[in-house]
N, CA and C atoms as a LAMMPS dump frame, in Angstrom:
ITEM: TIMESTEP
0
ITEM: NUMBER OF ATOMS
279
ITEM: BOX BOUNDS ff ff ff
-5.0000000000000000e+02 5.0000000000000000e+02
-5.0000000000000000e+02 5.0000000000000000e+02
-5.0000000000000000e+02 5.0000000000000000e+02
ITEM: ATOMS id mol type element x y z
1 1 1 N 299.88 -282.638 16.073
2 1 2 C 298.955 -282.69 14.951
3 1 3 C 298.939 -281.339 14.232
4 2 1 N 298.995 -281.382 12.935
5 2 2 C 299.012 -280.176 12.108
6 2 3 C 297.624 -279.544 12.061
7 3 1 N 297.561 -278.272 12.373
8 3 2 C 296.289 -277.55 12.266
9 3 3 C 296.016 -277.229 10.813
10 4 1 N 294.743 -277.187 10.483
11 4 2 C 294.33 -276.852 9.127
12 4 3 C 293.651 -275.491 9.159
13 5 1 N 294.209 -274.556 8.397
14 5 2 C 293.608 -273.228 8.292
15 5 3 C 292.415 -273.288 7.35
16 6 1 N 291.463 -272.445 7.612
17 6 2 C 290.331 -272.295 6.696
18 6 3 C 290.538 -270.989 5.944
19 7 1 N 290.806 -271.116 4.646
20 7 2 C 291.016 -269.945 3.808
21 7 3 C 289.79 -269.692 2.948
22 8 1 N 289.474 -268.425 2.754
23 8 2 C 288.407 -268.019 1.847
24 8 3 C 288.999 -267.019 0.876
25 9 1 N 288.895 -267.335 -0.414
26 9 2 C 289.364 -266.438 -1.456
27 9 3 C 288.158 -265.844 -2.158
28 10 1 N 288.004 -264.529 -2.034
29 10 2 C 286.949 -263.833 -2.759
30 10 3 C 287.51 -263.508 -4.132
31 11 1 N 286.828 -263.985 -5.146
32 11 2 C 287.319 -263.956 -6.508
33 11 3 C 286.208 -263.481 -7.436
34 12 1 N 286.509 -263.449 -8.721
35 12 2 C 285.51 -263.06 -9.703
36 12 3 C 285.855 -263.611 -11.065
37 13 1 N 284.933 -263.456 -11.982
38 13 2 C 285.17 -263.952 -13.34
39 13 3 C 286.075 -262.973 -14.102
40 14 1 N 286.826 -263.531 -15.038
41 14 2 C 287.734 -262.733 -15.867
42 14 3 C 288.665 -261.865 -15.021
43 15 1 N 289.215 -262.451 -13.98
44 15 2 C 290.076 -261.73 -13.038
45 15 3 C 291.465 -262.373 -13.054
46 16 1 N 292.391 -261.757 -13.767
47 16 2 C 293.733 -262.343 -13.875
48 16 3 C 294.463 -262.333 -12.528
49 17 1 N 294.216 -261.33 -11.691
50 17 2 C 294.816 -261.328 -10.356
51 17 3 C 294.291 -262.491 -9.518
52 18 1 N 293.028 -262.846 -9.727
53 18 2 C 292.445 -263.988 -9.012
54 18 3 C 293.105 -265.289 -9.471
55 19 1 N 293.33 -265.406 -10.774
56 19 2 C 294.035 -266.581 -11.302
57 19 3 C 295.443 -266.662 -10.717
58 20 1 N 296.12 -265.528 -10.636
59 20 2 C 297.458 -265.49 -10.041
60 20 3 C 297.422 -265.907 -8.571
61 21 1 N 296.415 -265.437 -7.84
62 21 2 C 296.276 -265.791 -6.423
63 21 3 C 296.095 -267.296 -6.263
64 22 1 N 295.314 -267.905 -7.14
65 22 2 C 295.125 -269.363 -7.081
66 22 3 C 296.441 -270.089 -7.318
67 23 1 N 297.255 -269.601 -8.24
68 23 2 C 298.57 -270.207 -8.497
69 23 3 C 299.466 -270.115 -7.265
70 24 1 N 299.46 -268.956 -6.615
71 24 2 C 300.255 -268.782 -5.4
72 24 3 C 299.768 -269.729 -4.312
73 25 1 N 298.459 -269.857 -4.158
74 25 2 C 297.918 -270.767 -3.15
75 25 3 C 298.305 -272.214 -3.448
76 26 1 N 298.305 -272.601 -4.721
77 26 2 C 298.755 -273.957 -5.085
78 26 3 C 300.228 -274.149 -4.716
79 27 1 N 301.031 -273.123 -4.958
80 27 2 C 302.454 -273.207 -4.61
81 27 3 C 302.653 -273.342 -3.107
82 28 1 N 301.903 -272.571 -2.338
83 28 2 C 301.994 -272.662 -0.877
84 28 3 C 301.594 -274.063 -0.429
85 29 1 N 300.522 -274.597 -0.981
86 29 2 C 300.073 -275.947 -0.616
87 29 3 C 301.14 -276.988 -0.967
88 30 1 N 301.746 -276.852 -2.126
89 30 2 C 302.759 -277.811 -2.58
90 30 3 C 303.996 -277.812 -1.69
91 31 1 N 304.278 -276.697 -1.055
92 31 2 C 305.457 -276.6 -0.173
93 31 3 C 305.235 -277.326 1.154
94 32 1 N 303.989 -277.621 1.491
95 32 2 C 303.591 -278.472 2.624
96 32 3 C 303.985 -277.958 4.006
97 33 1 N 304.234 -276.658 4.121
98 33 2 C 304.465 -276.068 5.446
99 33 3 C 303.162 -275.656 6.086
100 34 1 N 302.192 -275.333 5.256
101 34 2 C 300.891 -274.854 5.729
102 34 3 C 299.817 -275.738 5.11
103 35 1 N 298.938 -276.229 5.97
104 35 2 C 297.821 -277.049 5.494
105 35 3 C 296.551 -276.221 5.621
106 36 1 N 295.76 -276.231 4.548
107 36 2 C 294.562 -275.407 4.578
108 36 3 C 293.448 -276 3.73
109 37 1 N 292.253 -275.605 4.105
110 37 2 C 291.059 -275.881 3.308
111 37 3 C 290.712 -274.56 2.633
112 38 1 N 290.483 -274.602 1.327
113 38 2 C 290.224 -273.376 0.574
114 38 3 C 288.8 -273.356 0.047
115 39 1 N 288.103 -272.288 0.364
116 39 2 C 286.788 -272.018 -0.213
117 39 3 C 286.949 -270.813 -1.132
118 40 1 N 286.509 -270.95 -2.371
119 40 2 C 286.569 -269.843 -3.325
120 40 3 C 285.152 -269.31 -3.507
121 41 1 N 284.991 -268.007 -3.308
122 41 2 C 283.692 -267.361 -3.433
123 41 3 C 283.747 -266.398 -4.614
124 42 1 N 282.971 -266.69 -5.635
125 42 2 C 282.868 -265.801 -6.789
126 42 3 C 281.856 -264.72 -6.434
127 43 1 N 282.334 -263.5 -6.304
128 43 2 C 281.455 -262.414 -5.856
129 43 3 C 280.383 -262.066 -6.878
130 44 1 N 280.506 -262.568 -8.102
131 44 2 C 279.543 -262.249 -9.155
132 44 3 C 278.39 -263.243 -9.237
133 45 1 N 278.485 -264.348 -8.485
134 45 2 C 277.415 -265.344 -8.534
135 45 3 C 276.214 -264.878 -7.723
136 46 1 N 275.042 -265.34 -8.124
137 46 2 C 273.816 -265.025 -7.39
138 46 3 C 273.969 -265.457 -5.94
139 47 1 N 273.476 -264.64 -5.051
140 47 2 C 273.546 -264.933 -3.628
141 47 3 C 274.756 -264.323 -2.947
142 48 1 N 275.672 -263.764 -3.724
143 48 2 C 276.884 -263.181 -3.155
144 48 3 C 276.905 -261.651 -3.265
145 49 1 N 275.723 -261.058 -3.286
146 49 2 C 275.623 -259.61 -3.45
147 49 3 C 276.358 -258.846 -2.346
148 50 1 N 276.293 -259.357 -1.121
149 50 2 C 276.964 -258.701 0.006
150 50 3 C 278.471 -258.622 -0.252
151 51 1 N 279.046 -259.729 -0.722
152 51 2 C 280.487 -259.752 -1.009
153 51 3 C 280.819 -258.914 -2.237
154 52 1 N 279.93 -258.901 -3.222
155 52 2 C 280.151 -258.086 -4.422
156 52 3 C 280.236 -256.611 -4.036
157 53 1 N 279.32 -256.194 -3.179
158 53 2 C 279.302 -254.797 -2.745
159 53 3 C 280.576 -254.467 -1.944
160 54 1 N 280.987 -255.383 -1.09
161 54 2 C 282.14 -255.157 -0.214
162 54 3 C 283.471 -255.212 -0.969
163 55 1 N 283.606 -256.149 -1.916
164 55 2 C 284.905 -256.407 -2.555
165 55 3 C 284.952 -256.09 -4.045
166 56 1 N 283.96 -255.398 -4.559
167 56 2 C 283.825 -255.148 -6.002
168 56 3 C 285.124 -254.718 -6.672
169 57 1 N 285.841 -253.807 -6.052
170 57 2 C 287.072 -253.282 -6.651
171 57 3 C 288.327 -253.786 -5.937
172 58 1 N 288.189 -254.813 -5.132
173 58 2 C 289.3 -255.26 -4.286
174 58 3 C 289.788 -256.675 -4.579
175 59 1 N 289.062 -257.463 -5.355
176 59 2 C 289.442 -258.862 -5.539
177 59 3 C 290.778 -258.99 -6.271
178 60 1 N 291.491 -260.044 -5.933
179 60 2 C 291.178 -261.076 -4.957
180 60 3 C 291.452 -260.613 -3.527
181 61 1 N 290.655 -261.145 -2.606
182 61 2 C 290.824 -260.902 -1.177
183 61 3 C 290.888 -262.261 -0.505
184 62 1 N 291.874 -262.45 0.376
185 62 2 C 292.053 -263.728 1.052
186 62 3 C 291.872 -263.565 2.551
187 63 1 N 291.025 -264.427 3.124
188 63 2 C 290.832 -264.493 4.566
189 63 3 C 291.409 -265.807 5.079
190 64 1 N 292 -265.763 6.263
191 64 2 C 292.464 -266.976 6.952
192 64 3 C 291.757 -267.019 8.294
193 65 1 N 290.974 -268.065 8.495
194 65 2 C 290.179 -268.2 9.724
195 65 3 C 289.359 -266.937 10
196 66 1 N 288.844 -266.336 8.925
197 66 2 C 287.941 -265.197 9.05
198 66 3 C 288.59 -263.829 9.062
199 67 1 N 289.922 -263.765 9.108
200 67 2 C 290.618 -262.479 9.131
201 67 3 C 291.347 -262.253 7.81
202 68 1 N 291.272 -261.039 7.311
203 68 2 C 291.936 -260.741 6.042
204 68 3 C 293.45 -260.836 6.181
205 69 1 N 294.061 -261.548 5.23
206 69 2 C 295.522 -261.683 5.218
207 69 3 C 296.135 -261.133 3.937
208 70 1 N 295.298 -260.7 2.994
209 70 2 C 295.848 -260.106 1.789
210 70 3 C 294.791 -259.79 0.757
211 71 1 N 295.207 -258.934 -0.188
212 71 2 C 294.344 -258.596 -1.317
213 71 3 C 295.21 -258.181 -2.497
214 72 1 N 294.638 -258.281 -3.663
215 72 2 C 295.238 -257.895 -4.941
216 72 3 C 296.345 -258.83 -5.393
217 73 1 N 297.575 -258.612 -4.956
218 73 2 C 298.714 -259.412 -5.433
219 73 3 C 299.303 -260.229 -4.29
220 74 1 N 299.704 -261.455 -4.62
221 74 2 C 300.246 -262.365 -3.615
222 74 3 C 301.592 -262.907 -4.063
223 75 1 N 302.445 -263.161 -3.093
224 75 2 C 303.766 -263.736 -3.302
225 75 3 C 303.839 -265.025 -2.471
226 76 1 N 304.376 -266.081 -3.049
227 76 2 C 304.373 -267.383 -2.373
228 76 3 C 305.049 -267.321 -1.008
229 77 1 N 306.27 -266.818 -0.952
230 77 2 C 307.012 -266.806 0.31
231 77 3 C 306.332 -265.924 1.353
232 78 1 N 305.888 -264.747 0.937
233 78 2 C 305.245 -263.819 1.875
234 78 3 C 303.927 -264.391 2.393
235 79 1 N 303.137 -264.98 1.504
236 79 2 C 301.861 -265.544 1.941
237 79 3 C 302.088 -266.729 2.865
238 80 1 N 303.04 -267.585 2.52
239 80 2 C 303.336 -268.723 3.38
240 80 3 C 303.738 -268.254 4.776
241 81 1 N 304.591 -267.255 4.848
242 81 2 C 305.024 -266.704 6.132
243 81 3 C 303.843 -266.138 6.918
244 82 1 N 302.969 -265.424 6.25
245 82 2 C 301.779 -264.866 6.897
246 82 3 C 300.894 -265.975 7.442
247 83 1 N 300.692 -267.033 6.659
248 83 2 C 299.824 -268.13 7.096
249 83 3 C 300.444 -268.899 8.263
250 84 1 N 301.762 -269.066 8.263
251 84 2 C 302.438 -269.691 9.407
252 84 3 C 302.211 -268.85 10.653
253 85 1 N 302.324 -267.525 10.519
254 85 2 C 302.071 -266.623 11.651
255 85 3 C 300.649 -266.772 12.17
256 86 1 N 299.679 -266.886 11.26
257 86 2 C 298.274 -267.057 11.67
258 86 3 C 298.12 -268.367 12.435
259 87 1 N 298.728 -269.438 11.919
260 87 2 C 298.635 -270.737 12.606
261 87 3 C 299.231 -270.66 14.002
262 88 1 N 300.405 -270.064 14.128
263 88 2 C 301.069 -269.964 15.418
264 88 3 C 300.252 -269.106 16.379
265 89 1 N 299.682 -268.02 15.882
266 89 2 C 298.86 -267.149 16.724
267 89 3 C 297.621 -267.909 17.212
268 90 1 N 296.981 -268.655 16.313
269 90 2 C 295.799 -269.413 16.696
270 90 3 C 296.119 -270.527 17.685
271 91 1 N 297.294 -271.134 17.553
272 91 2 C 297.697 -272.191 18.483
273 91 3 C 297.938 -271.631 19.87
274 92 1 N 298.391 -270.374 19.945
275 92 2 C 298.66 -269.735 21.22
276 92 3 C 297.411 -269.244 21.924
277 93 1 N 296.291 -269.206 21.21
278 93 2 C 295.038 -268.684 21.789
279 93 3 C 294.378 -269.699 22.68
């Protein structure tokens, strides 16, 4: 059975790098090697002050199963490889 990763993308408004990260994530999903559930957190929305303070100058930031796997710029092949590594590591735990 294929494990599903839980990804969290910390994003913001008017963030072209965040838009690029979403495109890369769509590409990774379309390749069907990695299955994931994606939660997008806009750090500028009310209630997200903690994340705004933490990631104000760092977005986009991507977590996989709670651990950071990247920030700023993403590449489809590199991200896919990283996520496969996370899945394999979690399966071995």
